[in-house]
C-alpha positions in Angstrom: 104.5 98.6 23.7 104.9 101.4 20.8 107.7 104.3 20.9 104.8 106.8 21.3 103.4 105.2 24.2 106.7 105.0 26.0 107.5 108.4 25.5 104.1 109.4 26.7 104.8 107.2 30.4 108.2 108.9 30.5 106.7 112.4 30.0 103.9 112.4 32.6 106.5 110.5 35.2 108.7 113.7 34.5 105.5 116.0 35.1 105.0 114.2 38.3 108.3 114.6 39.2 108.1 118.3 38.9 104.9 118.7 40.4 106.2 117.1 43.4 108.8 119.2 43.7 106.8 122.4 43.9 106.2 122.0 47.7 110.0 121.2 48.3 110.7 124.4 46.8 107.6 126.2 48.5 108.8 125.2 52.2 111.7 127.3 51.9 109.8 130.2 50.6 107.2 130.2 53.4 109.8 130.1 55.9 111.4 133.0 54.6 108.4 134.8 55.2 106.4 134.6 52.0 102.7 133.2 52.4 100.9 131.0 49.7 99.4 133.7 47.7 102.6 135.5 46.7 104.2 132.0 45.9 101.2 131.1 43.6 101.2 134.7 42.0 105.0 134.5 41.2 104.7 130.6 40.2 102.2 131.6 37.3 103.2 134.6 36.7 106.9 133.5 35.7 105.5 130.8 34.1 103.4 132.6 31.7 106.3 134.8 30.8 108.3 131.5 29.7 105.2 129.9 27.8 104.5 133.2 25.7 108.4 133.0 25.1 107.8 129.6 23.4 105.2 130.6 21.5 106.9 133.4 20.2 109.6 131.3 19.0 107.6 128.9 17.1 105.8 130.5 13.9 103.5 127.3 13.6 102.3 128.1 17.4 101.8 131.6 16.7 99.6 130.7 13.9 97.6 128.2 16.2 96.9 131.2 18.6 95.8 133.6 15.8 93.5 130.8 14.2 91.8 129.8 17.5 88.0 130.7 17.8 87.2 133.3 20.7 85.4 130.6 22.1 87.9 128.4 22.3 90.2 131.0 23.6 87.7 132.2 26.3 87.4 128.9 27.4 90.9 128.1 27.8 91.4 130.9 29.8 88.2 129.7 32.1 90.0 126.5 32.5 93.1 128.4 33.9 90.7 130.5 36.1 89.2 127.3 37.7 93.0 125.9 38.2 93.3 128.5 41.1 91.1 126.2 43.2 93.0 123.6 43.0 96.4 124.9 43.1 95.7 127.2 46.0 94.0 124.8 48.1 97.1 122.5 47.9 99.8 125.3 48.6 97.7 126.9 51.2 97.4 123.4 52.9 101.0 122.8 53.6 101.8 125.9 55.3 100.1 123.5 58.1 99.9 120.1 56.6 103.0 117.9 56.4 104.3 117.8 52.9 104.3 113.9 52.9 100.6 114.0 54.0 99.5 116.5 51.5 101.4 115.2 48.6 99.8 111.5 49.3 96.4 113.0 49.4 97.0 114.0 45.8 96.8 110.2 44.8 93.0 110.9 45.6 92.2 112.3 42.1 93.2 109.2 39.9 90.0 107.2 41.2 88.1 110.4 40.9 88.9 110.8 37.5 88.3 107.5 36.7 84.6 108.0 38.5 83.6 110.9 36.6 85.2 109.2 33.4 82.5 106.7 33.4 79.8 109.1 32.4 81.9 111.9 30.7 84.7 111.1 28.3 87.1 108.0 27.9 86.7 105.9 31.0 89.4 103.4 31.9 88.5 100.2 29.7 89.0 96.3 30.6 89.5 94.5 33.9 93.3 94.8 34.0 93.1 98.5 34.2 90.3 98.8 36.8 92.7 96.1 38.9 95.7 98.5 38.4 93.7 101.4 39.9 92.6 99.2 42.7 96.3 98.5 43.5 97.2 102.4 43.2 94.1 103.3 45.9 95.2 100.5 48.4 98.9 101.9 48.1 97.8 105.3 48.7 95.8 104.3 52.1 98.6 102.3 53.2 100.8 104.8 52.3 98.7 107.6 54.3 98.0 105.3 57.3 101.7 104.4 57.7 102.8 108.4 58.2 104.2 109.7 61.3 102.7 113.1 61.5 103.2 113.8 64.8 100.8 116.6 66.3 97.4 116.4 64.3 97.5 119.2 61.7 94.7 122.1 61.8 91.3 120.5 60.5 91.2 123.2 58.2 94.7 122.3 56.5 93.4 119.0 56.3 90.7 119.9 54.5 92.2 121.9 51.8 94.4 119.2 51.1 91.9 117.0 50.6 89.6 119.5 48.4 92.6 120.0 46.2 92.7 116.7 44.4 88.9 116.5 44.5 89.0 120.4 42.4 91.7 118.4 40.1 89.7 115.5 39.2 86.8 118.1 37.8 89.5 119.9 36.3 90.9 117.2 34.4 87.4 115.7 32.9 86.4 119.0 32.0 89.8 120.0 30.0 89.6 116.6 28.3 86.1 117.5 27.2 87.4 120.9 26.2 90.3 119.4 23.9 87.9 117.0 22.1 87.4 114.0 24.2 84.5 112.4 24.0 83.0 108.5 24.8 83.4 107.9 21.1 87.0 109.3 20.6 89.7 111.8 21.8 90.8 114.9 20.7 93.6 114.0 18.2 91.0 111.2 16.5 88.3 113.9 16.0 90.4 116.4 14.4 90.2 119.0 17.4 93.3 118.7 19.0 94.9 122.1 19.9 98.5 123.2 19.6 100.0 122.3 22.9 102.1 125.2 23.3 99.5 127.5 22.5 97.0 126.2 24.9 99.5 125.8 27.7 100.3 129.5 27.2 96.6 130.6 27.1 95.6 128.1 30.1 98.6 129.5 32.3 97.7 133.2 31.5 94.2 132.7 33.1 95.5 131.1 36.3 98.1 133.9 36.6 95.8 136.7 35.9 93.6 135.2 38.8 96.3 135.2 40.9 97.3 138.5 40.6 94.2 140.2 40.6 93.3 138.1 44.2 96.7 139.4 45.3 96.6 143.3 44.4 92.9 143.5 45.5 93.7 142.1 48.9 96.7 144.0 49.3 98.9 140.7 49.7 102.7 141.4 49.6 103.0 140.2 46.1 105.3 143.4 44.4 109.2 142.4 43.9 110.3 145.0 46.8 107.5 143.7 49.2 108.6 139.5 48.8 111.5 138.6 51.2 114.6 138.1 49.4 115.2 134.7 51.0 111.9 133.5 49.5 113.1 134.0 45.8 115.0 130.9 45.4 112.2 129.0 46.5 109.6 130.9 44.3 111.8 130.3 41.2 112.1 126.6 41.9 108.3 126.4 42.3 107.7 128.6 39.0 110.3 126.4 36.8 109.6 123.0 38.0 106.0 122.7 38.6 104.9 125.9 36.9 106.6 125.5 33.6 108.2 122.3 33.0 105.6 120.0 34.5 102.7 121.2 32.6 104.3 121.1 29.3 105.6 117.5 29.8 102.1 116.4 31.6 100.3 117.8 28.2 102.8 115.9 26.1 102.4 112.6 27.8 98.8 112.7 28.3 97.8 113.3 24.4 99.8 110.0 24.1 98.3 108.0 26.6 95.0 109.3 27.4 93.7 111.4 30.2 92.4 108.4 32.6 95.6 106.6 32.2 97.8 109.9 32.7 96.6 110.4 35.9 97.1 106.8 36.9 100.6 107.2 36.0 100.8 110.3 38.0 100.4 108.2 41.2 104.0 108.0 41.2 104.4 111.4 42.5 103.0 110.6 46.1 106.1 108.1 46.1 108.7 110.7 45.1 107.3 113.1 47.5 107.8 110.7 50.5 111.2 109.8 49.3 112.2 113.4 48.6 110.6 114.8 52.1 112.7 112.0 53.5 116.1 113.0 52.5 115.3 116.6 52.3 113.0 117.2 55.3 114.0 114.4 57.1 110.6 112.5 57.2 111.3 108.8 57.8 109.4 106.1 55.7 107.5 103.3 57.5 106.7 99.7 56.6 103.3 100.8 55.6 104.4 103.5 53.6 107.2 101.1 51.6 104.6 98.6 50.9 101.9 101.3 49.7 104.8 102.7 47.4 105.2 99.2 46.0 101.3 98.9 45.3 101.5 102.4 43.7 104.4 101.3 41.3 102.6 98.1 40.9 99.6 99.3 39.7 101.3 101.8 37.1 103.2 99.1 35.6 100.2 96.7 35.1 98.2 99.5 33.7 100.8 99.8 30.9 101.0 96.2 29.9 99.2 94.1 27.7 97.1 91.0 28.6 97.2 87.8 26.6 95.2 88.1 23.7 92.0 85.9 22.9 91.2 84.5 19.2 88.4 87.1 19.4 90.5 90.0 20.4 93.4 89.1 17.9 92.5 91.7 15.4 91.0 94.1 17.8 92.6 96.8 20.4 93.7 95.4 23.9 90.7 96.5 25.9 93.2 97.6 28.7 94.5 100.1 27.0 92.2 103.4 26.7 92.1 105.4 23.6 94.5 108.2 23.2 93.2 111.3 24.9 94.5 114.9 24.6 93.8 116.8 28.0 95.0 120.5 28.3 98.4 121.1 30.2 98.0 120.4 33.9 99.1 123.9 34.9 97.4 124.1 38.4 98.5 120.4 39.4 100.5 120.6 42.9 
């Protein structure tokens, strides 16, 4: 396995940890009196400010922004607005749904991405990749089935938790198309690769503007004086971990390993969420959950290993390894 691929895997795992930490930070913010819309407005507002600070510090990135075609800028901003569907449904769900359950339900999106990618973009290739995907899905089922949730969460919250990864799957495929991924190649190969920081800054700007518009139009308590003082540590944690660091790491990693593979690797996020919820929130893991977690990790490891080459494959790329893709930063993931 080459160094670039190893770096890509590490970055996607780091992004998964950052995204998984968002709910942990949001919970104390909710308990302090902030609602999901307030948390999301500040999450993306702070992330937008930090992203543009990075753009300003890099001359090549500033040049990349200036050279972007108006249509590219508009499309990227539009993709940012679309992320409101995913991030909003997830953070609204965890106001009433146990964090461990909502986190595990995010595992729905890798198979959804793979399903959509059969017709659009670069699909997973080879039996090993699909076997790895099957392991992760089976692991998700075991992990979800083994959760002790106590009283049944409200139906509305469960529906929101299920809708969030489905919205995200659609967004990933559309973002990959926007970055140049097709069935014949990826953004990097086609010469349509965009600057990571420039793209991420535009993307999070679209999401931030949409959330602030929603909050102000509806009269939601979002201005600094209206936000409970005790909610600020949690809001800042959400903004830094899942709003700023995680998207940058995901973008950098996904452009090295491909959109479908990045989605598969990201299934370590539910495992992290379970473990973190156990230590921090006192949620106990059951035997089926541990079995599911083992299958998820096994699927991720299998997806990154090469099969034994046959003579016909000796001079060809490994069929279990997808061509590199370059989806946009996943700024709106949970």
